[in-house]
TILO-822039 format. One record per residue: x, y, z of N, C-alpha, C in turn. Coordinates in steps of 0.1 Angstrom, whole numbers, plus 5000, padded with zeros to 4 digits. Layout:
# residues N
XYZXYZXYZ...
***
This chain:
# residues 308
961525796257961425786271959925806275959425726284958125746290958125876298956925916301956726046308957026036323956926156329957226176343955926236349955526196361954426256368954826286382954426396387954626426401953226466407952926406419951626426425951726506438950926616439950926686451950226826449950726926457950127056457951127156453950827236443951627356439950827476443951527556452950827676457951327806451950527906453951028046450952128076460953228126456954328156465954528306465954528366477954928506478956328516485957228566478958628586483959028726484959528766495959928906497961128946489961129066485962329126477963029226486964229256483965029346491964429486492963629526482962929666483961629656491961329546497960129536505958929496498959029486485957829436477957829276477956729226473956529086472956329036458957028916455956928856442956028736442955128726432954228606431954928506422954928386427955428276419954628146422955128036418954427906420955427806425955127736436956027636441955327546451956027446455955527336464956527226462956727146472957827046472957826956460956626896457956626806445956726876432956227006432956327086419957827126417958427166428959927206427960727086422960426966426961126856421960826826406959626836402959226826388959826926380959927056385960627156378962027126374962727066383964127026381964126906371963226816373963226696363962826746349961926846348961626896335962826966328963627036336964827096330965826996326965926876333967026786330966726666322965426636321965026516314964926546299965026446290964926476276963626556272963726646262962626726259961426646254961626526249960426456244959726366255960226376268959626306279958526396284957326356284956226436289956326446304956126566309956126596324954826656328954126586337952826636342952826656357952126756361951926776375950426736378950326636386949026576389948526626402947426696402946826756414945326776411944826886418943526936414943527086414942827146405942927286403941527356403941527486407940327556407940027616393938927696393938527766380938727916382939527966391939728106394940828156385941028286385942128346376943528296380943728276394945028236398945328096393944328006393944527866388944827876373944127956366944327976351945828016349946228116356947628166354948628056358948327986369949227876373949427766362948327726357948327626346949027676334948827806331949527866319951027866322951427896334952827896337953427756335952727656340953227526338953427496323952427526315952527506300953627576294953927696298955027776292956327716295956427626305957627556308957627406306956727366297956727226293956127136302955227176311954627096321953127096319952526976318951126956317950426926330949126906330948426866342947726726340948026656329947426526326945826536328945226446335943826446337943326506350944226586356943826646369942526726368941626706378940326776378940426926379939526996373939327136375938027156383938027206395936927206404936327346405935027356402934327486403934327546417934727666417934727736430936027716438936927626434938127606441939227696438940327696445941427786443942727726449943927776445945127726450945427766465946227696471946827736484947827846482948227916493949128026492950128016504951428046501952328056512953228176510953828226521954728336520956028296526957128336520958528306525959028436532959528416544960328526550961728466553962728556551964128516552964828576564965728496571966628556580968028506576968728596569969928546562969528466550970128336550969728246539968628146544968328146556967328056562965928116560964928026558963628076555962628016564961528086566960328036573959128066564958027986567956927996558955628026566954728096560953328116565952428066554951427986559950527916549949127956550948427966538947027976537946527866527946127746533945927636524944827536528944027576538943027486544942027436534941627526524940627486514941227476500942527446499943127436486942527326478942427356465941927256455942727126456944027126458944827016458944426906468943726946478943326846488942326746482941826786470940826696464941426626451942826616451943426556439943026416437942526346447942126206445940626196444939926306441938426306441937826226429938626206419938226126407939226016405939025896411940025786410940325756396939425756387939725716373940625816367940425946369941326046363942726036369942726006382944125996389944825876383944225766382944825646376945325676361944425746353944825776340946025876339946125966349947126056349948525996351948525876357949825806360950125696350949425686339949625586329950925616321951625516316952725536307953825626313954225606326955225686332956425606335957625666332958825606336959025626351958525736356958625776370957425846375957025806387955925876394956525916408956326046411956926106424955826156433956026136446955026196455955826216468955126276478955826306491954926296503955526306514954726306527953826426528954226536521953326656521952126626513952326556501951126516494950226436503950726346510949826266519949226346531950026436535949626516547948426606544948226646532947026736528945826656525945926516525944726436521944126376533942826336532942226266542942426116540942026026549942325886548941825826536940525856532940025796520940825836507941225956507942026006495943325936495943925916506945225846507945025706501944025636505943725496500943625506485942925596479942825616465944225636458945025726464946325756459947225626459947225556471948025436472947625336461946325326459945925226449946325266435946325396432946725446419948225426417949025446428950525426427950825286425950125196433950425056431950025006417949025056411948625026398949725066388950125196390951225246381952425156382952825126394954025036396953824906390952624846390952424716384952524726369952324846363952524866349953924896345954824906354956224926351956825056355956025146361956525276366957425256378958425336379959225346392958525456400958425426413957825526422958825576432958925706432959925776441959125856451959625856464958925916475959925986484959526106488960326186498959326196510959626136522958726146533958426286538959426376537959226526539958226546550958526506562957726516574957526666578956226706578955926836583954826826594955226836607954326806618953026876617952926996612951727076612950627016603951026916594950126856585949426736591949926686602949426566608948726586621947726506624947026506637947926476648948726366646949626316656950826256649952026246656953126176650952826036647951925966655951625826652950925816639950025916636949325906623950425926612951326016613952326036603953125906601953525846612954325726611953625616604952325596607951525496601951425516586951025646582950825676568952125666560953225716565954425716558955025576556954725486566955125346565954425286554953125316553952325256542952825306528953225426528953825486515955025406511955825356520957025286516956725156509955525096511955124976505954924986490954725116485954625136470955825216465956925216472958125296469959225216464959825256452961025196447962325276451962125416452963325496455962825596466963525586478963125676489964225786490963725916492964626026492964426106505964626046517964326116529965326226533965026306542965926406548966126366562967426346566967726286579967026366591967126496592966526556604965026526605964326516594962926476594962726336600963626246595963526106600963926096614964826166619965226166633964126226641963526326637962426386645961226296646960826216636959626136636959925996641961125936637961325796640962425776650963125886654964225876664965525816659965725816645966925756640968125826645969125746649970325806656971325866645971225816633972225856623971625826609972025876598971525846585971625696582972625626587972725476585971525406591971025456602969825396609968625416600968525536593967425556584967525456572968725436567968825346556968425206560968825166572968525026577967025006579966325106584964925106586964125096573964625176563963925176550964225046542965424996544965724866538964824756543964624756556963724656563962324676558961924796554960524816549960424776534961524736528961524676514961824776503962324896507962724996497964124956491964124956478965324906471966425006470966125136469967125236466966825356476967825406482967625506493968725616491968325746492969225856492968825946504969625946514969326016526970026156525969226256524969826396524970026446539971026536540971326576554971826726554971026806547971426946546972826966540973727046546975027066541975926946543975526846551976326726554976226636542977126536541977126446530975726366529975426316517974226226516974726086517973825996521974125856523973225786512973925716503973325646492973425496493972225436492972225286494971325216483971825106478971025016470970424916479970024806472969324696480970324606487971624626484972724546490974024626491974924576498976224636499976224756509977424806511977524916520977125056514976425136522976025266517977225356514977025436504978125536500977925666505978925736511978825866516979225966505978326056501978626146489978526286495979726356495979726496500979226596489978726706494978226806485979326916483978927026477979727136474979527246484980527316488980427426498980227556490979127626492978827746485978227846495978227976491977628076499976128086496975228036504973828026502973128166503972328196493971428316493970128276499969528166495968228116499968127966498967927896509967927756508966627696504965627776500964327726496964527626484963927516485963927416474965227336472966127356481967427276479967227126479966527076488966226936489965426886477964426966473963626926462964426916449965327016447966127016435967126896435967626866447968426746448967726626443966426606448965626496444965426496429965126606423964826616409966126576401967226626405968526596397968926456399968726406411969026256414968226166405966926196405966026106397966326126382966626246377966926266363968126186359969126186368970426116365970125966365969325916374968925776374968125736362967225816358966525786345967425786333968525866334969425866323970425746323970325656334971125546335972325556343972525666350973725686359973525606372974625576378974625496391974125586402973625526413973125606424974225706429975525666430976525756435976825866425976825846413977025946403975826046403974625986405973426066405973426156417973926116429974026196441975026306439976126286432977126386429976526496421975726456410975126556402974026636410973326566418972226626426972826726436973926696442974526796451974926926443975426906431975827026423974627106419973527046416972327116413971727196425971727126436971227186449972127306452973427296450974327406453974027526444973627496432973327616423972027676428971027596432969727646435969827736448970627706457970627796469971327926467971827946455972528076451971528166444970228126443969228216438968128226447967328336447966128346455964928276449964128216458963028136454963327996452962227916450962427766449962827726435962527806425962727756411963927836404964927766402966127826395965827816380966427906372966327896357966827756352966127716342966427586336967927586331968427696326969827696321970827676332970527736344971327716355971327566360970227506360970127376365970827276355970727306342971327216332972827236333973327356335974827376335975427306347974727316359975227246371975227096369974127046363973926906362974926836352975326916341976026856330977626866332978026936343979526946345980126806346981226776340981826646341982126606356981826476359982126436373983626416375
***
């Protein structure tokens, strides 16, 4: 199997513990998805996180953490004097809120070396990116990224995209709509979340999201909707409604990202979109039962492998 690449920003994560202490980890939407893919894809499939990194001790530890878990950084640049972004999670029950320190994060320069970016996406079965990836970049960097994605796609890679709209990353909603629409032109598999699409585009229901993305030329669409069923659509036929599992959530951080990773892992393994969505729901249900964005690989594999 060819390799997998995920493009974006992995931050330092501070998560509160019950004793009042804080735990340092590593997370970010596209990294969370790659984490699940790494757990579920064949061991011989290379998995790389494509970004930009600093030369500080935290960047060194972050890259070492990746390597310990079978994740490389391909040709990602190492930038002198740069450092990772940071965020902290606070919980109210199982729901979370975030505080960010990321204005000068190294990942904002992930497209600073177009040749390295293009090389990082070579020989990939799958390339994944998100609206958050786009939101941290300036216009010139977005052009570079779109060019690299189009080139990878022309070489046979499938490109998956989660719009993952975060208003604070965009100057205006119009800017977000323009850039996310452009992203769809290089997308084979779209993995939107309905409340995000409703907020930005005014979609009345998940079916409206499917119809809009189909008109944009996306062949495969999986619309997530929190605890509600997902709506799964190919390039023809009626969309399928796939319900999830009801569980007692401890922490919903990373649920949608793990759904994406499990869905894509199942599709890479040759399963149908509806079967992939069922497995993805199971994995997401497991993830919300642990604290933090990254569940243990063994837990992810157990949830994924249960017979349908």
